[in-house]
C-alpha positions as CSV (number, residue, x, y, z in Angstrom):
1,M,16.3,-5.6,-49.1
2,M,16.9,-2.7,-47.2
3,P,15.7,1.0,-48.8
4,K,19.1,3.2,-49.0
5,T,19.4,5.7,-46.8
6,A,18.7,8.5,-49.5
7,D,14.8,6.4,-50.2
8,V,14.2,6.8,-46.2
9,Q,15.4,10.6,-46.0
10,A,13.4,11.3,-48.9
11,F,10.1,9.0,-47.7
12,L,10.4,11.3,-44.2
13,H,10.9,14.6,-45.6
14,E,8.1,14.3,-47.8
15,L,5.7,12.5,-45.0
16,S,6.9,15.4,-42.8
17,R,5.3,18.1,-46.0
18,R,2.5,15.5,-45.7
19,V,0.8,15.0,-42.3
20,S,-0.4,17.3,-39.5
21,G,0.8,14.8,-37.1
22,E,4.4,14.8,-36.1
23,V,7.3,12.9,-37.8
24,R,10.4,12.8,-35.4
25,T,13.2,12.2,-36.3
26,D,15.9,12.8,-33.5
27,A,18.2,10.6,-31.4
28,Y,16.4,10.6,-28.4
29,S,12.7,9.8,-30.1
30,R,14.4,6.7,-32.3
31,M,15.7,5.3,-29.1
32,L,12.6,5.7,-27.5
33,Y,10.5,3.8,-29.5
34,S,13.6,1.2,-30.4
35,T,12.5,-1.3,-27.4
36,D,9.0,-2.9,-26.1
37,A,8.8,-5.5,-23.3
38,S,10.8,-7.7,-25.0
39,I,14.3,-8.6,-25.0
40,Y,15.4,-7.0,-28.3
41,Q,16.6,-3.1,-29.5
42,V,15.9,-1.9,-33.1
43,E,15.8,1.6,-33.6
44,P,13.7,2.6,-35.8
45,H,13.6,5.3,-39.1
46,G,11.1,7.5,-37.1
47,V,8.4,8.1,-35.5
48,L,5.5,9.3,-36.7
49,I,2.4,10.5,-34.1
50,P,-0.4,10.9,-36.0
51,R,-3.2,13.2,-35.6
52,T,-5.9,12.1,-38.1
53,V,-6.6,8.8,-40.0
54,D,-5.2,10.9,-43.7
55,D,-1.6,11.1,-41.5
56,V,-1.4,7.5,-41.5
57,H,-2.6,6.8,-44.9
58,A,-0.2,9.4,-46.0
59,A,2.2,7.3,-44.2
60,T,1.4,4.0,-46.0
61,E,0.9,5.5,-49.8
62,L,4.8,7.3,-49.4
63,A,5.7,3.8,-47.7
64,A,4.9,1.9,-50.6
65,K,6.5,4.8,-53.1
66,H,9.5,4.5,-51.4
67,K,9.6,0.9,-50.5
68,V,10.1,1.8,-46.7
69,A,9.1,-0.3,-44.1
70,I,6.4,0.8,-41.9
71,L,5.2,-0.6,-37.9
72,P,1.8,0.2,-36.9
73,R,2.2,0.4,-33.0
74,T,0.5,1.2,-29.6
75,S,1.2,1.2,-26.2
76,G,4.7,-1.1,-26.7
77,S,3.9,-3.9,-24.5
78,S,4.7,-6.8,-26.7
79,L,6.4,-9.6,-25.0
80,A,7.8,-11.1,-28.6
81,G,9.6,-8.4,-30.0
82,Q,6.9,-7.5,-32.8
83,A,6.8,-3.7,-31.8
84,V,10.1,-2.9,-33.0
85,N,11.6,-2.4,-36.4
86,Q,13.9,-1.0,-38.6
87,A,10.9,1.3,-39.9
88,L,8.7,4.3,-39.4
89,V,6.9,3.6,-36.1
90,I,3.5,5.1,-36.1
91,D,2.0,5.6,-32.5
92,F,-1.6,5.5,-32.6
93,T,-2.1,6.4,-28.8
94,R,-1.8,10.1,-28.5
95,H,-4.7,10.9,-30.8
96,L,-6.7,7.8,-32.5
97,D,-7.6,6.6,-29.5
98,Q,-11.5,7.7,-29.6
99,I,-14.7,5.3,-28.7
100,L,-16.6,6.1,-32.1
101,E,-20.1,4.5,-31.2
102,V,-21.5,2.1,-29.2
103,N,-24.4,-0.4,-29.6
104,K,-25.9,-1.4,-26.5
105,E,-28.6,-3.5,-28.5
106,E,-26.2,-5.1,-31.0
107,S,-23.4,-5.2,-28.4
108,W,-20.6,-3.9,-30.5
109,V,-18.7,-1.2,-30.2
110,R,-16.5,0.8,-32.8
111,I,-13.4,2.5,-31.9
112,Q,-9.8,3.7,-32.7
113,P,-6.6,1.7,-32.2
114,G,-4.9,3.9,-29.6
115,I,-7.4,3.5,-27.0
116,V,-6.5,1.3,-23.7
117,L,-8.4,-1.8,-22.9
118,D,-8.8,-1.0,-19.3
119,Q,-10.0,2.9,-20.5
120,L,-12.8,1.1,-23.2
121,N,-14.2,-0.9,-20.4
122,L,-14.5,1.9,-18.0
123,D,-16.0,3.8,-20.5
124,L,-18.9,0.9,-21.5
125,A,-19.7,-0.2,-17.8
126,P,-22.7,2.4,-17.7
127,Y,-24.2,0.2,-20.8
128,G,-23.3,-3.1,-18.8
129,L,-21.0,-4.6,-21.4
130,Q,-17.6,-5.1,-21.7
131,F,-14.6,-6.2,-23.9
132,G,-14.2,-10.1,-23.8
133,P,-10.6,-11.0,-23.5
134,D,-8.4,-9.6,-21.2
135,P,-4.9,-9.4,-21.2
136,A,-2.8,-8.7,-18.3
137,S,-1.5,-5.6,-19.5
138,S,-5.5,-4.3,-20.0
139,D,-4.0,-0.9,-18.3
140,R,-1.9,-0.1,-20.7
141,A,-2.4,-2.5,-23.8
142,A,-4.1,-0.7,-26.5
143,L,-7.0,-2.5,-28.9
144,G,-4.9,-2.1,-32.3
145,G,-1.9,-4.6,-30.6
146,I,-4.4,-6.5,-29.0
147,V,-6.4,-7.3,-32.0
148,S,-2.6,-7.6,-33.7
149,N,-1.3,-10.3,-31.4
150,N,-5.0,-11.7,-30.9
151,S,-4.6,-11.8,-27.7
152,T,-6.4,-12.8,-24.5
153,G,-6.2,-13.6,-21.0
154,S,-7.0,-15.1,-17.8
155,H,-11.0,-15.5,-18.7
156,S,-9.9,-17.2,-22.1
157,I,-11.6,-20.2,-21.4
158,M,-14.9,-17.8,-21.5
159,Y,-14.1,-15.7,-24.4
160,G,-11.8,-17.6,-26.2
161,M,-9.4,-15.1,-28.5
162,T,-9.4,-11.6,-29.8
163,A,-10.2,-12.4,-33.1
164,D,-13.4,-14.2,-32.3
165,H,-14.6,-11.0,-31.3
166,V,-13.6,-8.8,-34.3
167,L,-16.6,-8.1,-36.5
168,E,-15.2,-5.7,-39.0
169,M,-11.9,-3.1,-39.1
170,K,-11.0,-0.5,-41.7
171,V,-7.6,-1.2,-42.8
172,I,-4.9,0.9,-45.4
173,L,-3.8,-2.1,-47.6
174,S,-0.1,-2.4,-48.4
175,D,-0.4,-0.2,-51.7
176,G,-2.1,2.6,-49.8
177,S,-5.7,1.8,-50.5
178,M,-8.0,2.1,-48.0
179,A,-10.6,-1.4,-47.4
180,T,-13.2,-2.2,-45.8
181,L,-13.3,-5.8,-43.9
182,G,-15.9,-7.2,-42.6
183,P,-18.0,-10.9,-42.5
184,L,-18.9,-11.6,-46.8
185,E,-21.8,-14.3,-47.6
186,A,-20.6,-16.2,-50.7
187,E,-22.5,-13.4,-53.3
188,Q,-20.6,-10.3,-51.3
189,L,-17.6,-12.1,-51.5
190,L,-17.7,-12.8,-55.7
191,Q,-17.9,-9.0,-56.1
192,K,-15.6,-8.4,-54.2
193,Q,-13.0,-10.4,-56.3
194,K,-14.8,-8.4,-59.4
195,L,-12.8,-5.3,-58.1
196,T,-10.0,-4.2,-60.4
197,S,-8.3,-2.9,-57.9
198,F,-5.2,-4.1,-55.3
199,E,-8.2,-5.1,-53.0
200,G,-9.8,-7.0,-55.5
201,D,-6.3,-9.1,-56.3
202,I,-6.1,-9.8,-52.8
203,Y,-9.6,-11.5,-52.3
204,R,-9.4,-13.3,-55.3
205,Q,-6.0,-14.5,-55.2
206,L,-6.6,-15.7,-51.2
207,G,-10.2,-17.0,-52.2
208,A,-8.8,-19.4,-54.4
209,M,-5.9,-20.3,-52.0
210,F,-8.6,-21.4,-49.2
211,A,-11.0,-22.8,-51.9
212,D,-8.4,-25.3,-53.0
213,P,-8.7,-29.1,-51.5
214,A,-5.0,-29.6,-51.3
215,N,-5.1,-25.9,-49.4
216,Q,-7.7,-27.0,-46.8
217,A,-6.0,-30.3,-46.2
218,I,-2.5,-28.8,-45.2
219,I,-4.4,-26.2,-43.2
220,Q,-6.3,-28.3,-41.2
221,K,-3.0,-31.0,-41.0
222,G,-0.6,-28.4,-40.3
223,T,-2.6,-26.0,-37.5
224,P,-2.3,-26.9,-33.9
225,R,-5.2,-28.8,-32.2
226,H,-5.1,-26.8,-29.1
227,W,-7.6,-23.8,-29.3
228,R,-5.3,-21.3,-27.6
229,R,-3.3,-19.9,-30.3
230,C,-2.5,-17.2,-31.9
231,G,1.4,-18.0,-34.1
232,G,1.2,-18.2,-38.0
233,Y,-2.0,-16.4,-39.3
234,N,-5.8,-17.3,-38.7
235,L,-5.7,-19.7,-42.2
236,D,-7.9,-22.1,-40.6
237,R,-10.8,-19.4,-40.2
238,F,-11.2,-19.5,-43.7
239,I,-11.8,-23.4,-44.3
240,P,-15.2,-25.1,-44.2
241,D,-14.4,-26.7,-40.6
242,G,-11.8,-25.2,-39.0
243,V,-9.8,-26.7,-36.4
244,S,-10.8,-26.1,-33.2
245,F,-12.3,-22.8,-31.4
246,L,-13.9,-22.2,-28.1
247,W,-16.2,-19.6,-29.2
248,P,-18.9,-20.2,-31.8
249,R,-17.6,-19.7,-35.6
250,D,-18.8,-17.0,-37.6
251,P,-18.7,-19.1,-41.0
252,R,-18.8,-16.2,-43.5
253,F,-15.4,-15.6,-45.4
254,N,-14.2,-12.5,-43.0
255,L,-10.5,-11.2,-44.2
256,A,-10.8,-9.0,-40.5
257,K,-10.6,-12.6,-39.4
258,L,-6.8,-13.0,-40.9
259,I,-5.4,-9.1,-40.0
260,S,-6.4,-10.3,-36.3
261,G,-3.0,-11.8,-34.9
262,A,-1.0,-10.6,-38.1
263,E,1.3,-8.3,-36.1
264,G,1.2,-6.0,-38.0
265,T,2.2,-7.4,-41.1
266,L,-0.3,-7.9,-43.7
267,A,-2.1,-4.3,-43.3
268,V,-2.5,-1.6,-41.0
269,I,-5.7,-1.1,-38.8
270,T,-7.7,2.5,-38.5
271,E,-11.1,1.5,-37.2
272,L,-12.4,-1.5,-35.4
273,K,-15.8,-2.7,-34.7
274,L,-15.5,-5.7,-31.7
275,N,-18.3,-7.6,-30.1
276,L,-18.8,-7.1,-26.4
277,V,-20.0,-9.5,-24.2
278,P,-22.4,-9.0,-20.8
279,K,-20.3,-7.7,-18.1
280,P,-20.6,-10.6,-14.8
281,R,-23.0,-9.2,-12.4
282,H,-21.2,-11.3,-9.4
283,T,-17.6,-13.1,-9.1
284,A,-16.3,-15.0,-6.1
285,L,-12.7,-16.4,-5.7
286,A,-11.2,-19.2,-3.8
287,V,-7.5,-18.9,-3.8
288,I,-6.5,-22.7,-3.6
289,H,-2.9,-23.5,-1.9
290,F,-0.5,-25.7,-2.8
291,D,3.1,-26.8,-1.5
292,D,4.3,-27.4,-5.1
293,L,4.0,-26.7,-8.6
294,Y,3.1,-30.1,-9.6
295,T,0.0,-30.8,-7.6
296,A,-0.9,-27.5,-8.5
297,L,-0.7,-28.0,-12.1
298,S,-1.8,-31.4,-11.9
299,S,-5.2,-30.1,-10.3
300,V,-6.7,-28.0,-13.3
301,P,-8.1,-30.7,-15.3
302,S,-10.3,-31.7,-12.1
303,L,-10.9,-28.2,-11.2
304,L,-12.4,-27.4,-14.9
305,E,-15.2,-30.2,-13.9
306,V,-16.3,-27.1,-11.3
307,D,-17.2,-24.5,-14.1
308,P,-15.0,-21.9,-13.1
309,S,-14.7,-18.6,-15.3
310,A,-11.0,-19.0,-14.8
311,V,-7.8,-20.8,-13.3
312,E,-5.1,-18.5,-12.4
313,L,-1.6,-19.8,-11.1
314,L,1.0,-17.6,-8.9
315,D,4.0,-19.5,-8.6
316,N,6.5,-19.3,-5.8
317,L,8.7,-17.2,-7.3
318,G,5.8,-14.5,-8.1
319,L,5.0,-14.7,-4.6
320,T,8.6,-13.9,-2.9
321,M,8.6,-11.2,-5.5
322,C,5.4,-9.4,-4.4
323,R,6.4,-9.7,-0.8
324,E,9.3,-7.4,-1.6
325,V,6.9,-5.0,-3.0
326,P,4.8,-2.8,0.1
327,Q,2.3,-2.3,-1.9
328,Y,1.6,-6.2,-2.8
329,A,2.9,-7.3,0.3
330,R,0.1,-6.0,2.6
331,L,-2.1,-6.9,-0.7
332,L,-1.0,-10.6,-0.3
333,K,-1.5,-10.8,3.8
334,R,-5.3,-10.3,2.5
335,F,-5.8,-13.7,1.1
336,V,-2.6,-15.7,1.7
337,E,-2.3,-18.1,4.5
338,G,1.0,-19.3,5.8
339,E,3.9,-19.5,3.0
340,P,2.4,-21.8,-0.1
341,N,5.0,-22.8,-3.0
342,S,1.8,-22.1,-5.3
343,L,-1.6,-20.5,-5.8
344,L,-4.5,-21.6,-8.0
345,I,-7.2,-18.6,-8.1
346,T,-10.1,-19.8,-9.0
347,E,-13.4,-17.4,-10.1
348,F,-17.2,-18.3,-10.7
349,N,-19.4,-16.4,-12.1
350,G,-23.1,-16.0,-10.8
351,E,-26.3,-14.6,-11.0
352,N,-26.3,-13.4,-7.4
353,E,-24.3,-14.1,-4.2
354,A,-26.7,-17.1,-3.3
355,D,-25.9,-18.7,-6.7
356,L,-21.8,-17.6,-6.1
357,Q,-22.3,-19.4,-2.9
358,A,-23.5,-22.3,-4.2
359,R,-20.7,-22.8,-6.8
360,L,-18.2,-22.4,-3.7
361,A,-19.8,-25.1,-2.1
362,R,-19.9,-27.0,-4.7
363,L,-15.9,-26.2,-5.0
364,D,-15.7,-27.6,-1.4
365,D,-17.6,-30.9,-2.0
366,H,-15.6,-31.6,-5.5
367,L,-12.1,-30.7,-3.8
368,A,-13.6,-33.4,-0.8
369,R,-14.4,-36.2,-3.3
370,H,-11.7,-36.0,-5.5
371,D,-8.1,-35.0,-3.0
372,L,-6.3,-32.6,-5.2
373,G,-3.3,-32.3,-2.3
374,Q,-4.6,-28.8,-1.5
375,G,-3.9,-26.9,1.4
376,A,-5.9,-23.9,2.3
377,I,-8.7,-22.8,0.2
378,V,-9.2,-18.6,1.0
379,K,-13.0,-18.1,-0.2
380,L,-13.5,-13.9,-1.3
381,V,-16.9,-12.8,-2.6
382,D,-16.1,-9.3,-1.5
383,P,-15.3,-6.9,-4.9
384,A,-12.6,-5.2,-3.5
385,A,-10.6,-8.2,-1.9
386,Q,-11.3,-9.7,-5.2
387,K,-9.8,-6.8,-7.0
388,D,-6.3,-6.9,-4.6
389,V,-6.2,-10.4,-5.8
390,W,-6.3,-9.6,-9.6
391,T,-4.0,-6.8,-9.0
392,V,-1.4,-9.3,-7.3
393,R,-2.1,-11.8,-10.6
394,K,-1.3,-9.2,-13.0
395,V,2.1,-7.2,-11.5
396,G,3.2,-10.6,-11.7
397,L,5.1,-9.8,-14.9
398,G,6.6,-6.6,-14.4
399,L,7.7,-7.9,-10.8
400,L,9.5,-11.1,-12.7
401,M,11.6,-8.9,-14.6
402,S,12.6,-6.8,-12.4
403,I,14.8,-9.1,-10.5
404,K,17.7,-7.7,-9.5
405,G,21.0,-8.7,-11.5
406,D,22.2,-9.9,-15.1
407,H,20.1,-13.3,-14.7
408,K,16.3,-11.9,-15.7
409,P,13.5,-14.5,-16.5
410,I,13.0,-13.2,-20.1
411,P,10.3,-14.0,-22.2
412,F,11.1,-16.5,-25.4
413,I,9.5,-19.7,-24.7
414,E,6.7,-18.1,-22.4
415,D,3.9,-18.2,-24.6
416,A,3.3,-21.8,-25.0
417,A,-0.1,-23.8,-24.3
418,V,-1.0,-27.6,-24.3
419,P,-4.5,-29.2,-23.5
420,T,-4.6,-29.0,-19.4
421,E,-4.2,-33.0,-19.0
422,H,-0.3,-32.4,-20.2
423,L,0.2,-29.6,-18.5
424,A,2.4,-30.8,-15.7
425,E,4.2,-32.8,-18.1
426,Y,5.2,-30.4,-20.4
427,V,6.1,-28.3,-17.8
428,T,8.3,-30.5,-15.8
429,R,10.0,-31.7,-19.0
430,I,10.5,-28.3,-19.8
431,E,11.9,-27.4,-16.5
432,K,14.5,-30.4,-16.6
433,F,15.9,-29.9,-20.1
434,C,16.5,-26.1,-18.5
435,N,17.9,-27.5,-15.1
436,D,20.1,-29.8,-17.3
437,L,21.9,-26.6,-19.3
438,G,22.0,-24.8,-15.6
439,T,19.5,-23.3,-16.0
440,R,16.5,-21.7,-13.5
441,V,13.1,-21.1,-14.6
442,A,10.0,-18.9,-13.3
443,Y,6.0,-19.5,-14.4
444,Y,3.1,-17.5,-13.8
445,A,0.2,-18.8,-15.7
446,H,-3.5,-19.0,-17.4
447,A,-3.5,-22.5,-16.0
448,S,-7.0,-22.8,-17.1
449,A,-6.5,-22.8,-20.3
450,G,-3.5,-24.9,-20.7
451,C,-1.2,-21.9,-20.7
452,I,1.8,-21.0,-18.3
453,H,4.1,-18.3,-19.2
454,I,7.8,-20.3,-18.3
455,R,10.4,-18.1,-17.8
456,P,13.8,-19.4,-18.0
457,L,16.6,-17.1,-16.1
458,I,18.7,-15.9,-19.1
459,N,21.7,-13.5,-18.9
460,T,21.8,-12.7,-22.0
461,K,25.3,-10.3,-21.6
462,V,26.6,-13.4,-21.6
463,A,27.7,-15.5,-25.0
464,T,27.1,-18.8,-23.6
465,D,23.9,-17.9,-22.0
466,V,22.7,-16.2,-25.6
467,A,23.5,-19.6,-26.9
468,K,20.5,-21.3,-24.8
469,L,17.7,-19.4,-26.3
470,P,17.8,-21.4,-29.8
471,K,18.1,-24.4,-28.0
472,I,15.6,-24.2,-25.0
473,T,13.1,-23.1,-27.7
474,Q,13.6,-25.5,-30.2
475,F,13.2,-28.2,-27.7
476,S,10.3,-27.1,-26.6
477,A,8.4,-26.5,-30.1
478,E,9.4,-30.6,-30.2
479,L,7.2,-30.7,-27.0
480,L,4.5,-29.1,-28.3
481,G,4.2,-30.6,-31.7
482,E,4.0,-34.1,-29.6
483,Y,1.3,-32.3,-26.8
484,G,-0.8,-30.8,-29.9
485,G,-0.1,-27.5,-28.4
486,S,0.8,-23.8,-29.7
487,M,4.4,-22.1,-29.5
488,S,2.3,-18.5,-29.5
489,S,-0.9,-18.2,-27.3
490,E,-1.4,-14.5,-26.4
491,H,1.7,-12.6,-26.9
492,G,2.0,-13.3,-31.0
493,D,5.4,-14.5,-32.7
494,G,7.7,-11.4,-33.1
495,R,11.4,-11.8,-33.4
496,A,11.3,-14.8,-30.9
497,R,9.4,-16.8,-32.4
498,S,8.8,-16.3,-36.0
499,W,12.4,-18.0,-37.3
500,V,11.2,-21.4,-35.4
501,N,7.8,-21.2,-37.5
502,K,8.9,-23.3,-40.5
503,F,10.1,-26.0,-37.8
504,F,6.8,-26.2,-35.7
505,Y,4.0,-25.9,-38.3
506,G,5.7,-27.6,-41.5
507,E,7.1,-27.1,-44.6
508,D,3.6,-26.6,-46.4
509,L,1.8,-24.8,-44.1
510,Y,4.7,-22.6,-43.6
511,G,4.8,-22.0,-47.2
512,L,1.0,-20.9,-47.3
513,Y,2.2,-18.2,-44.7
514,K,4.3,-17.0,-47.1
515,D,2.1,-17.1,-49.8
516,V,-0.3,-14.7,-48.0
517,K,2.5,-12.0,-47.2
518,G,3.2,-12.0,-50.3
519,I,-0.7,-11.5,-52.1
520,M,-0.9,-9.1,-49.3
521,D,2.6,-7.4,-48.7
522,P,4.4,-8.0,-52.3
523,A,6.7,-5.3,-51.3
524,N,7.5,-6.4,-47.5
525,I,7.0,-2.8,-46.2
526,L,4.0,-4.0,-43.4
527,N,6.5,-4.8,-40.3
528,P,9.3,-7.3,-42.2
529,G,10.3,-10.2,-40.7
530,N,7.6,-11.1,-38.3
531,V,5.2,-14.4,-38.7
532,V,8.1,-15.2,-41.5
533,D,11.2,-14.6,-42.6
534,G,12.1,-14.1,-39.2
535,P,15.8,-13.2,-38.9
536,P,17.9,-15.3,-36.1
537,M,15.9,-15.3,-32.2
538,T,19.4,-13.7,-30.8
539,E,20.0,-10.7,-33.6
540,D,19.5,-7.6,-31.9
541,L,19.1,-7.9,-28.4
542,R,18.9,-5.5,-25.9
543,Y,21.8,-6.5,-23.7
544,G,23.6,-9.3,-25.9
545,A,27.1,-10.4,-25.4
546,S,29.1,-7.0,-26.6
547,Y,26.7,-5.3,-23.8
548,T,28.7,-3.2,-21.5
549,V,28.5,0.2,-19.9
550,I,30.9,3.4,-19.5
551,P,32.6,3.5,-16.0
552,L,31.1,5.3,-13.5
553,K,31.9,6.7,-10.0
554,E,28.8,6.7,-8.1
555,H,28.2,9.4,-5.3
556,L,25.4,7.9,-4.0
557,D,24.8,4.3,-2.9
558,F,23.2,1.9,-5.0
559,S,24.9,-1.4,-4.2
560,R,21.2,-2.5,-3.2
561,D,20.5,-2.4,-6.9
562,L,24.1,-3.7,-8.0
563,G,25.1,-0.6,-8.8
564,F,23.3,2.4,-11.1
565,A,23.7,0.4,-14.4
566,R,21.7,-2.0,-13.2
567,A,19.4,-0.2,-11.3
568,V,18.4,1.4,-14.7
569,E,18.7,-1.8,-16.0
570,M,15.5,-3.1,-14.2
571,C,13.3,-1.4,-16.5
572,N,12.1,-3.8,-18.3
573,G,9.7,-2.8,-21.0
574,A,6.7,-3.5,-19.9
575,G,5.2,-0.5,-19.6
576,I,3.1,-0.2,-16.9
577,C,4.2,3.2,-15.9
578,R,1.6,4.3,-19.5
579,K,-1.2,2.7,-17.6
580,R,-3.5,5.9,-16.9
581,T,-6.8,4.2,-15.3
582,A,-5.5,3.1,-12.0
583,G,-2.5,4.1,-9.3
584,T,-0.1,6.9,-10.0
585,M,2.7,5.6,-12.0
586,C,3.5,7.4,-13.7
587,P,1.7,11.3,-13.3
588,S,4.4,13.1,-16.2
589,F,3.0,10.6,-18.7
590,Q,-0.5,10.6,-17.8
591,A,-0.6,14.5,-18.2
592,T,1.8,14.5,-21.5
593,R,0.8,11.5,-22.4
594,E,4.7,11.5,-23.8
595,E,6.8,8.4,-24.0
596,E,10.0,10.2,-22.9
597,H,8.1,11.4,-19.5
598,A,7.5,7.5,-18.5
599,T,9.2,5.8,-16.7
600,R,10.3,3.6,-19.3
601,G,11.0,6.2,-21.7
602,R,14.1,8.1,-19.0
603,A,15.0,4.3,-18.3
604,N,16.0,4.1,-21.7
605,A,17.2,7.4,-22.0
606,L,19.8,6.7,-19.2
607,R,20.6,3.1,-20.9
608,A,21.6,4.7,-23.9
609,A,23.7,7.2,-22.4
610,L,25.6,4.4,-20.1
611,S,25.8,2.0,-22.9
612,G,27.3,4.0,-25.4
613,R,24.3,4.1,-27.8
614,F,24.5,7.7,-26.9
615,P,28.0,9.9,-26.2
616,A,28.6,9.5,-22.3
617,Q,27.9,13.5,-22.3
618,E,24.8,12.9,-22.7
619,L,24.2,11.8,-19.4
620,T,24.1,15.2,-18.1
621,S,23.2,17.2,-21.7
622,K,19.9,19.5,-22.1
623,R,17.9,16.6,-23.6
624,M,18.6,14.3,-20.7
625,Y,18.0,17.0,-18.2
626,E,14.3,17.8,-20.4
627,V,13.6,13.4,-20.4
628,M,14.2,13.6,-16.3
629,D,12.8,17.3,-15.7
630,L,9.0,16.1,-15.0
631,C,9.3,13.0,-12.6
632,V,7.9,14.4,-9.4
633,S,10.2,11.9,-6.8
634,C,7.0,10.2,-6.4
635,K,8.1,7.2,-5.6
636,A,5.5,5.2,-7.4
637,C,7.7,3.3,-9.8
638,K,8.9,1.2,-6.9
639,A,5.9,0.7,-4.9
640,E,3.8,-0.1,-8.5
């Protein structure tokens, strides 16, 4: 049940008196935090910029008292809509972004949730260590969100999932009490279950749930067989044999593993202790060219036989988009020969250059003995040249989403993963289904892990196209069940996929998910509507069938972008403008760390005025001027 307006206002008023940080409830602040990198838009009750963990504690305590929802958030780069909600948004990235302790001997780090992954790895470099999972959004994604999504990335065949590397965490439970979650031996678990607190209740109820043989059978049967999965709750980590894991599994009872991937629905994370891995000494790339996508994907199982550390797909549309951006067009010329349809970026690790050369020679021998239908192979040993390749690979998402016009390659089935032997067939069947609906598709992928990010080109401003979303999702879910794949393999469930979880996992396992949510968040105040009880995926679209813009008389020529409004709409919300460790975009955000001073914030403000979310006169208001004022016209948002 939604709280009354009076309850929300009382909550916000009391909160503003309790915290040292900022409580923002103005229209612009709520609008700026109403989007992420997904297709959704939901305006929050307000925004808390906490200065201390005590501020977060106060917010959770008061939320429990007033029954008001809260949403812990970091960079808002989520693709499934789990970072937007009708709730109090708590932004950890401004102040709670510190490294607290590094233990080189035991290879772990203690951090606050707001630290960005690339910044963490930059600070860890002198120790020869890094955090293993490497999502493509690592230049702006913060660890709180990465853990909450149970994310991974290009090197998942080496490092598995983020949950594999979460050792301990400090959290605030839904009643406002604080707890430290970590691995427990049997006797330690018994001591936790004797507590008379809410924490004790959780350990007693969950302990009984996971000890029940009937529940163990449900978890074993309903959990997808493929190891690359982050959907639902990680219940398989609490049964004797688990299901399937790539990284060595710690059998001890550790609720930190359950909070990992829970998308902020079970507890609020305030501190993390993470496992670290050695930074690879040397790497080499072989960029393998193909004339068609199917041949490229069919080659993946064979390529895995030579033990690469990563195999990434860059398809024809991604290559085309890169050629249209000057910075990336220059980079492409350094490692692409001719005009291939698709590339498989294949990486190898080695102890020294001789080791790398031996691995590349082994690849040559393998390709000579197994005709995979490949074309040119460009080999790169120089680190700077390899960095160019990874730069192009990582910007693929943002460029795809910036396609001009109303048909966009949107994320909703993009996070599927299947065993690699089924990858080409799965893609072929999905593409045919979409084509039969009159819909084209775009791709990019972590091919080595069977994860292909399929993005149908949908115009969400048209009702007939919106109606395709659940049809395509349902078909994808059926195929994934057939192949033993997962619906969510690194991006989470969110609004895009939570609604289909009951169908995908089955009533019994989904029932256990609901039981877990009820045990840990009985008042349903922690990011409700995600993982379980998800609303229909066609609700709260950023651009729905009723979306319109006000009439505009343009004095400048925006015809290349199909008009000023569509130029504004090219911002997809990915948040690349929030990066701080490389490149230029966006200098004003780097200076102020304010969402409104990022390119995404400016686009959101303009779109709100153009679409009627704000009165039209806001286009020329003093507040809009403040949003635009720090833009220095560096054009980095065009170049990058």
